[in-house]
PDB file of N, CA, C, O and CB in Angstrom:
ATOM      1  N   MET A   1      74.640 114.380 138.339  1.00  0.00           N
ATOM      2  CA  MET A   1      73.965 115.036 137.206  1.00  0.00           C
ATOM      3  C   MET A   1      73.907 116.555 137.434  1.00  0.00           C
ATOM      4  O   MET A   1      74.234 117.352 136.555  1.00  0.00           O
ATOM      5  CB  MET A   1      72.522 114.459 137.015  1.00  0.00           C
ATOM      6  N   ASP A   2      73.484 116.913 138.631  1.00  0.00           N
ATOM      7  CA  ASP A   2      73.342 118.337 138.931  1.00  0.00           C
ATOM      8  C   ASP A   2      74.674 119.069 138.875  1.00  0.00           C
ATOM      9  O   ASP A   2      74.776 120.166 138.326  1.00  0.00           O
ATOM     10  CB  ASP A   2      72.716 118.523 140.296  1.00  0.00           C
ATOM     11  N   SER A   3      75.698 118.437 139.456  1.00  0.00           N
ATOM     12  CA  SER A   3      77.007 119.098 139.497  1.00  0.00           C
ATOM     13  C   SER A   3      77.572 119.250 138.091  1.00  0.00           C
ATOM     14  O   SER A   3      78.248 120.235 137.796  1.00  0.00           O
ATOM     15  CB  SER A   3      77.989 118.306 140.381  1.00  0.00           C
ATOM     16  N   LEU A   4      77.297 118.277 137.223  1.00  0.00           N
ATOM     17  CA  LEU A   4      77.788 118.371 135.847  1.00  0.00           C
ATOM     18  C   LEU A   4      77.148 119.571 135.155  1.00  0.00           C
ATOM     19  O   LEU A   4      77.826 120.332 134.466  1.00  0.00           O
ATOM     20  CB  LEU A   4      77.489 117.065 135.061  1.00  0.00           C
ATOM     21  N   GLN A   5      75.855 119.732 135.340  1.00  0.00           N
ATOM     22  CA  GLN A   5      75.135 120.854 134.740  1.00  0.00           C
ATOM     23  C   GLN A   5      75.717 122.175 135.234  1.00  0.00           C
ATOM     24  O   GLN A   5      75.919 123.109 134.458  1.00  0.00           O
ATOM     25  CB  GLN A   5      73.629 120.772 135.067  1.00  0.00           C
ATOM     26  N   THR A   6      75.978 122.235 136.528  1.00  0.00           N
ATOM     27  CA  THR A   6      76.530 123.463 137.107  1.00  0.00           C
ATOM     28  C   THR A   6      77.885 123.777 136.497  1.00  0.00           C
ATOM     29  O   THR A   6      78.189 124.931 136.194  1.00  0.00           O
ATOM     30  CB  THR A   6      76.653 123.338 138.635  1.00  0.00           C
ATOM     31  N   THR A   7      78.695 122.744 136.321  1.00  0.00           N
ATOM     32  CA  THR A   7      80.024 122.943 135.740  1.00  0.00           C
ATOM     33  C   THR A   7      79.899 123.486 134.322  1.00  0.00           C
ATOM     34  O   THR A   7      80.615 124.414 133.944  1.00  0.00           O
ATOM     35  CB  THR A   7      80.827 121.620 135.741  1.00  0.00           C
ATOM     36  N   GLN A   8      79.001 122.916 133.546  1.00  0.00           N
ATOM     37  CA  GLN A   8      78.824 123.375 132.166  1.00  0.00           C
ATOM     38  C   GLN A   8      78.351 124.828 132.143  1.00  0.00           C
ATOM     39  O   GLN A   8      78.799 125.622 131.316  1.00  0.00           O
ATOM     40  CB  GLN A   8      77.818 122.472 131.417  1.00  0.00           C
ATOM     41  N   ASN A   9      77.444 125.166 133.057  1.00  0.00           N
ATOM     42  CA  ASN A   9      76.929 126.537 133.099  1.00  0.00           C
ATOM     43  C   ASN A   9      78.034 127.524 133.423  1.00  0.00           C
ATOM     44  O   ASN A   9      78.149 128.566 132.778  1.00  0.00           O
ATOM     45  CB  ASN A   9      75.803 126.658 134.127  1.00  0.00           C
ATOM     46  N   SER A  10      78.850 127.203 134.421  1.00  0.00           N
ATOM     47  CA  SER A  10      79.916 128.131 134.801  1.00  0.00           C
ATOM     48  C   SER A  10      80.960 128.215 133.694  1.00  0.00           C
ATOM     49  O   SER A  10      81.545 129.277 133.478  1.00  0.00           O
ATOM     50  CB  SER A  10      80.575 127.695 136.128  1.00  0.00           C
ATOM     51  N   ASN A  11      81.202 127.114 132.994  1.00  0.00           N
ATOM     52  CA  ASN A  11      82.163 127.139 131.885  1.00  0.00           C
ATOM     53  C   ASN A  11      81.680 128.070 130.783  1.00  0.00           C
ATOM     54  O   ASN A  11      82.466 128.855 130.252  1.00  0.00           O
ATOM     55  CB  ASN A  11      82.384 125.720 131.323  1.00  0.00           C
ATOM     56  N   SER A  12      80.405 127.996 130.433  1.00  0.00           N
ATOM     57  CA  SER A  12      79.891 128.848 129.359  1.00  0.00           C
ATOM     58  C   SER A  12      79.903 130.311 129.798  1.00  0.00           C
ATOM     59  O   SER A  12      80.099 131.209 128.979  1.00  0.00           O
ATOM     60  CB  SER A  12      78.460 128.417 128.957  1.00  0.00           C
ATOM     61  N   LEU A  13      79.692 130.544 131.095  1.00  0.00           N
ATOM     62  CA  LEU A  13      79.759 131.916 131.606  1.00  0.00           C
ATOM     63  C   LEU A  13      81.163 132.466 131.449  1.00  0.00           C
ATOM     64  O   LEU A  13      81.348 133.603 131.018  1.00  0.00           O
ATOM     65  CB  LEU A  13      79.326 131.974 133.082  1.00  0.00           C
ATOM     66  N   ILE A  14      82.153 131.656 131.801  1.00  0.00           N
ATOM     67  CA  ILE A  14      83.553 132.076 131.687  1.00  0.00           C
ATOM     68  C   ILE A  14      83.883 132.383 130.233  1.00  0.00           C
ATOM     69  O   ILE A  14      84.542 133.379 129.934  1.00  0.00           O
ATOM     70  CB  ILE A  14      84.506 130.984 132.238  1.00  0.00           C
ATOM     71  N   ILE A  15      83.419 131.519 129.330  1.00  0.00           N
ATOM     72  CA  ILE A  15      83.686 131.729 127.900  1.00  0.00           C
ATOM     73  C   ILE A  15      83.046 133.040 127.438  1.00  0.00           C
ATOM     74  O   ILE A  15      83.655 133.808 126.692  1.00  0.00           O
ATOM     75  CB  ILE A  15      83.147 130.534 127.054  1.00  0.00           C
ATOM     76  N   LYS A  16      81.812 133.289 127.890  1.00  0.00           N
ATOM     77  CA  LYS A  16      81.135 134.535 127.512  1.00  0.00           C
ATOM     78  C   LYS A  16      81.929 135.738 127.993  1.00  0.00           C
ATOM     79  O   LYS A  16      82.133 136.699 127.252  1.00  0.00           O
ATOM     80  CB  LYS A  16      79.706 134.577 128.089  1.00  0.00           C
ATOM     81  N   GLN A  17      82.378 135.675 129.254  1.00  0.00           N
ATOM     82  CA  GLN A  17      83.125 136.800 129.813  1.00  0.00           C
ATOM     83  C   GLN A  17      84.418 137.023 129.050  1.00  0.00           C
ATOM     84  O   GLN A  17      84.793 138.163 128.773  1.00  0.00           O
ATOM     85  CB  GLN A  17      83.423 136.564 131.293  1.00  0.00           C
ATOM     86  N   LYS A  18      85.106 135.927 128.708  1.00  0.00           N
ATOM     87  CA  LYS A  18      86.362 136.057 127.959  1.00  0.00           C
ATOM     88  C   LYS A  18      86.097 136.672 126.592  1.00  0.00           C
ATOM     89  O   LYS A  18      86.867 137.510 126.122  1.00  0.00           O
ATOM     90  CB  LYS A  18      87.053 134.683 127.802  1.00  0.00           C
ATOM     91  N   THR A  19      84.996 136.250 125.948  1.00  0.00           N
ATOM     92  CA  THR A  19      84.662 136.786 124.629  1.00  0.00           C
ATOM     93  C   THR A  19      84.381 138.281 124.722  1.00  0.00           C
ATOM     94  O   THR A  19      84.854 139.066 123.900  1.00  0.00           O
ATOM     95  CB  THR A  19      83.447 136.049 124.032  1.00  0.00           C
ATOM     96  N   ILE A  20      83.605 138.664 125.735  1.00  0.00           N
ATOM     97  CA  ILE A  20      83.278 140.084 125.918  1.00  0.00           C
ATOM     98  C   ILE A  20      84.546 140.888 126.151  1.00  0.00           C
ATOM     99  O   ILE A  20      84.719 141.968 125.587  1.00  0.00           O
ATOM    100  CB  ILE A  20      82.299 140.277 127.098  1.00  0.00           C
ATOM    101  N   THR A  21      85.430 140.354 126.986  1.00  0.00           N
ATOM    102  CA  THR A  21      86.690 141.051 127.276  1.00  0.00           C
ATOM    103  C   THR A  21      87.501 141.216 126.000  1.00  0.00           C
ATOM    104  O   THR A  21      88.065 142.281 125.750  1.00  0.00           O
ATOM    105  CB  THR A  21      87.513 140.286 128.339  1.00  0.00           C
ATOM    106  N   ALA A  22      87.559 140.166 125.196  1.00  0.00           N
ATOM    107  CA  ALA A  22      88.324 140.220 123.946  1.00  0.00           C
ATOM    108  C   ALA A  22      87.745 141.288 123.020  1.00  0.00           C
ATOM    109  O   ALA A  22      88.492 142.047 122.402  1.00  0.00           O
ATOM    110  CB  ALA A  22      88.324 138.839 123.242  1.00  0.00           C
ATOM    111  N   HIS A  23      86.413 141.347 122.921  1.00  0.00           N
ATOM    112  CA  HIS A  23      85.783 142.347 122.059  1.00  0.00           C
ATOM    113  C   HIS A  23      86.103 143.758 122.543  1.00  0.00           C
ATOM    114  O   HIS A  23      86.382 144.654 121.746  1.00  0.00           O
ATOM    115  CB  HIS A  23      84.262 142.136 122.012  1.00  0.00           C
ATOM    116  N   ARG A  24      86.058 143.942 123.878  1.00  0.00           N
ATOM    117  CA  ARG A  24      86.350 145.268 124.432  1.00  0.00           C
ATOM    118  C   ARG A  24      87.776 145.669 124.113  1.00  0.00           C
ATOM    119  O   ARG A  24      88.043 146.815 123.751  1.00  0.00           O
ATOM    120  CB  ARG A  24      86.121 145.289 125.953  1.00  0.00           C
ATOM    121  N   LEU A  25      88.702 144.707 124.250  1.00  0.00           N
ATOM    122  CA  LEU A  25      90.110 144.998 123.956  1.00  0.00           C
ATOM    123  C   LEU A  25      90.266 145.381 122.494  1.00  0.00           C
ATOM    124  O   LEU A  25      90.979 146.331 122.169  1.00  0.00           O
ATOM    125  CB  LEU A  25      91.008 143.785 124.291  1.00  0.00           C
ATOM    126  N   LEU A  26      89.597 144.641 121.610  1.00  0.00           N
ATOM    127  CA  LEU A  26      89.685 144.938 120.176  1.00  0.00           C
ATOM    128  C   LEU A  26      89.177 146.349 119.892  1.00  0.00           C
ATOM    129  O   LEU A  26      89.817 147.120 119.177  1.00  0.00           O
ATOM    130  CB  LEU A  26      88.881 143.906 119.355  1.00  0.00           C
ATOM    131  N   LEU A  27      88.021 146.672 120.459  1.00  0.00           N
ATOM    132  CA  LEU A  27      87.450 148.001 120.241  1.00  0.00           C
ATOM    133  C   LEU A  27      88.391 149.070 120.772  1.00  0.00           C
ATOM    134  O   LEU A  27      88.599 150.105 120.139  1.00  0.00           O
ATOM    135  CB  LEU A  27      86.070 148.121 120.914  1.00  0.00           C
ATOM    136  N   PHE A  28      88.959 148.803 121.951  1.00  0.00           N
ATOM    137  CA  PHE A  28      89.865 149.774 122.560  1.00  0.00           C
ATOM    138  C   PHE A  28      91.072 150.019 121.668  1.00  0.00           C
ATOM    139  O   PHE A  28      91.472 151.164 121.458  1.00  0.00           O
ATOM    140  CB  PHE A  28      90.319 149.294 123.941  1.00  0.00           C
ATOM    141  N   PHE A  29      91.648 148.951 121.147  1.00  0.00           N
ATOM    142  CA  PHE A  29      92.832 149.097 120.295  1.00  0.00           C
ATOM    143  C   PHE A  29      92.482 149.813 118.995  1.00  0.00           C
ATOM    144  O   PHE A  29      93.270 150.615 118.493  1.00  0.00           O
ATOM    145  CB  PHE A  29      93.450 147.722 119.990  1.00  0.00           C
ATOM    146  N   ARG A  30      91.306 149.526 118.453  1.00  0.00           N
ATOM    147  CA  ARG A  30      90.895 150.205 117.217  1.00  0.00           C
ATOM    148  C   ARG A  30      90.773 151.702 117.453  1.00  0.00           C
ATOM    149  O   ARG A  30      91.253 152.513 116.660  1.00  0.00           O
ATOM    150  CB  ARG A  30      89.555 149.637 116.698  1.00  0.00           C
ATOM    151  N   ASN A  31      90.117 152.058 118.564  1.00  0.00           N
ATOM    152  CA  ASN A  31      89.955 153.482 118.881  1.00  0.00           C
ATOM    153  C   ASN A  31      91.305 154.128 119.109  1.00  0.00           C
ATOM    154  O   ASN A  31      91.539 155.261 118.689  1.00  0.00           O
ATOM    155  CB  ASN A  31      89.063 153.671 120.119  1.00  0.00           C
ATOM    156  N   ASP A  32      92.192 153.407 119.776  1.00  0.00           N
ATOM    157  CA  ASP A  32      93.526 153.924 120.055  1.00  0.00           C
ATOM    158  C   ASP A  32      94.262 154.211 118.747  1.00  0.00           C
ATOM    159  O   ASP A  32      94.921 155.243 118.618  1.00  0.00           O
ATOM    160  CB  ASP A  32      94.328 152.925 120.919  1.00  0.00           C
ATOM    161  N   ASN A  33      94.153 153.314 117.792  1.00  0.00           N
ATOM    162  CA  ASN A  33      94.818 153.506 116.498  1.00  0.00           C
ATOM    163  C   ASN A  33      94.265 154.733 115.782  1.00  0.00           C
ATOM    164  O   ASN A  33      95.017 155.506 115.188  1.00  0.00           O
ATOM    165  CB  ASN A  33      94.650 152.256 115.612  1.00  0.00           C
ATOM    166  N   LYS A  34      92.943 154.906 115.842  1.00  0.00           N
ATOM    167  CA  LYS A  34      92.326 156.073 115.204  1.00  0.00           C
ATOM    168  C   LYS A  34      92.863 157.350 115.829  1.00  0.00           C
ATOM    169  O   LYS A  34      93.201 158.304 115.129  1.00  0.00           O
ATOM    170  CB  LYS A  34      90.786 156.020 115.327  1.00  0.00           C
ATOM    171  N   ASN A  35      92.937 157.356 117.164  1.00  0.00           N
ATOM    172  CA  ASN A  35      93.420 158.550 117.866  1.00  0.00           C
ATOM    173  C   ASN A  35      94.858 158.854 117.485  1.00  0.00           C
ATOM    174  O   ASN A  35      95.217 160.018 117.308  1.00  0.00           O
ATOM    175  CB  ASN A  35      93.306 158.369 119.386  1.00  0.00           C
ATOM    176  N   ASN A  36      95.674 157.841 117.359  1.00  0.00           N
ATOM    177  CA  ASN A  36      97.080 158.051 117.014  1.00  0.00           C
ATOM    178  C   ASN A  36      97.217 158.621 115.609  1.00  0.00           C
ATOM    179  O   ASN A  36      98.092 159.448 115.354  1.00  0.00           O
ATOM    180  CB  ASN A  36      97.862 156.738 117.128  1.00  0.00           C
ATOM    181  N   ARG A  37      96.355 158.181 114.699  1.00  0.00           N
ATOM    182  CA  ARG A  37      96.429 158.658 113.321  1.00  0.00           C
ATOM    183  C   ARG A  37      96.023 160.134 113.241  1.00  0.00           C
ATOM    184  O   ARG A  37      96.558 160.898 112.438  1.00  0.00           O
ATOM    185  CB  ARG A  37      95.526 157.802 112.406  1.00  0.00           C
ATOM    186  N   ASN A  38      95.061 160.515 114.097  1.00  0.00           N
ATOM    187  CA  ASN A  38      94.557 161.887 114.045  1.00  0.00           C
ATOM    188  C   ASN A  38      95.571 162.891 114.571  1.00  0.00           C
ATOM    189  O   ASN A  38      95.491 164.074 114.238  1.00  0.00           O
ATOM    190  CB  ASN A  38      93.270 162.000 114.837  1.00  0.00           C
ATOM    191  N   LYS A  39      96.516 162.450 115.380  1.00  0.00           N
ATOM    192  CA  LYS A  39      97.501 163.379 115.964  1.00  0.00           C
ATOM    193  C   LYS A  39      98.440 163.919 114.900  1.00  0.00           C
ATOM    194  O   LYS A  39      99.331 164.712 115.207  1.00  0.00           O
ATOM    195  CB  LYS A  39      98.313 162.685 117.070  1.00  0.00           C
TER     196      LYS A  39
END
């Protein structure tokens, strides 16, 4: 029971980290596009 809970917790942590990384990448690309247009 305990190990199952731990697995679920670490899985949700990984998903959160992946989501955060994806958002950062999106923001980075958006900013990059803005900078390219301004040149």
